C-alpha positions, 0 to 999 in steps of 0.5 A: 500500500502506498502513502498519499505522498507516494501517490502525489509523487507518481500521479500528480506531476508538472507537464509542459505542453501536451503529454503525448508530444512530451512522451515522444520528445522524452524518448527522442531526448533519451535516445539522443543522450545515449548516442553521444554523436551528432544525430543524422536521422530520427525514426519514431514509432508510436501507438495509435493513441499517441499518434492521434493525441499528438498530431495537431496540438501546439508545442510550447514556446514554438510560436504555433508549431504543432505535432509529434514530428516537430517535438521529436526534432526539438528533442534532438537539439535541446531535449533533456530527459532529466526534465521528464515531461518538461523535456523541451523547457530550455528551447530557444529560437535557434533550436526552433530553426534547427528543428525545422531544418531537420524536418524540412530535410526529411530527417525525422519520420514518425508512424503509428503502429495500429497494433499498439494501444495506450502509451507506447513510443519507440525512438531510434536515432542514428549518427556516425554509423551508430544507433540508439533506441529508447522505448517508453511504455505504460506511462508517459515518463515510463522509460523501459529500455535504452540501447546503443548499437544493440547493447542494453544501457538500461532496462526496467526489470519486470516480474517478482524478483527482488531486484524489481521495482515496486509496482506503480501507484496506478497499478495498485489503485486499479485493485483498490476499493474506492472508499479505502482509496479516498481515505488518503485525502485525510492524511495530507501533511503540511508538505503534501498540502504545499504539493497540492497547492503548487498544482493550483498555482500552476494551473491558475497561472495558465488559466489567467494567461488564457484569459489575458491572451488570444489563444485557441478558441478563446473559450474561457474569455467567451464564457466570462464575457457571456456572464458579464457583470455577474461573473464574480457571483456566478460560480458555474461560469467561473468554473467553466471559464477558468478551466476552458482558459487553461485548456485554451492556452495549453492546447495553443502551445503556451509556454507554461507548465500545468500540474497533471493528474493520472498522466494528463495535463488536461486531466489536471486542469479538470481535476484541480481548477473546478475544486479550487474555484469553488473553494475560493468562492466559498472562502475555504481554508488552504487545508480544506481546499488541498484535501478536496483537490487530493480527493479529486485526484484520487477519484480521477486516478480510480477511474483512469487506472481502470480505463487506461492512460489513453483511451477512445473516451475523453478522460479529461471530461469523463474521469477527471470530470467525475473526480472534480465532482467528487472533490466539490462534494467533499469540499462542501461537506458532503459524504463519500457516498454523496461523492460517489453519487456525483461521480455516477451522474458525470459518468452517466452523462459524459461516458460517450464523449469521444477523444478525437485527439489533442487540439484546440477543441479540447478546451470545449471538452475540459470546460464541459467536464468542469461544468458538469462536475459542478452541476453533478455536485450541486445536484447530489448536495441538493438531495437528488441522485440517480434512482436505480440502474440507468445505462452504464450506471449501477448505483449498487457499486461505483466499481460496477459503474466504472467497469461498465464504462470501461467495457464501453470504452474497451469493447464498444469503442475498440475501432474508434481510434483507427477510424479517427486516424484514417480521418486525420490521415486524409486531412487536406489542409 
């Protein structure tokens, strides 16, 4: 069993830009470091999910460049694997020019392996008759092997040997009872509170940036304008506006990190900001706010650990939206059972929302998840809940409801990613 500190360390991390191009860049950066020679060519193979989610999203600090290919090229010239998902944070204008030259000279290739699902990146870099390879699997920072000229430099051990590393927090969460899991939110020490609130500061900063600049769809600014003079008093509008603005900026490539949740930056926006905005509105203390946000992170991880890091369903709205709903209920004095009822409403509402890749319209989905989280929380706090089994929702057990959502995701939508990739591959613009 892990502690809340271990949970936060593994499941709540800073990420600069979309995590899929980030994983591509991380793999290329680590392979480049292993090569120890000028890179002449880069070949990257990714899963269907990584391909889909990285093809159209902005890369931070590049002035509008988008996609996995430019992320791979940038990783060659300025990537540092020790930065994790902030691998490209040192990039300069000269780095951008060098990366664009690599791409224009066709020295970077990327293809999707349609038999691979979830998180998978294999980067091969070559130069001066040497070749190095880095493979990432299961999580966006999960480097499982590094090789040079066929010799193993690093290999993550598997199995039950004494040399094997402890199982990941996510894999343990996947086997836990929900009520036992969320008890961890009561065990935050002062350092943990600081960690959680650092995520608030990070995500609030990018939301403020999104509200102050022309980014993406400017959805956050639009929601604020629609509320007019009532904005400061309209909590629903504030929640939707801040969540949308953060996603507007992130998907447009703003050079600001976000605090992720369950392996995704947009999940982090949805899991954190609605709870924080509600806490600020109601004048909650720093500790009360941190405990409610931790509750949201734990609930999000409960769903994502079963659904998978990447999936045909939009986890930002479905998993993190359910997590945020549970966190708001906790914040406003509701019980664990009411939190579950709020999660059921979000899952019953949004489970069919498809992920068609990371791009500007993710701000719509993030803001929908945030808004529906608040609606679900207020519904159950008002004494209302789903009466009996409905669709994927089985009120007898949150585990059964999540299992049903997973079945819809894994079995019912098994061909969604391939269809979306076919559509993407036929873009004419």
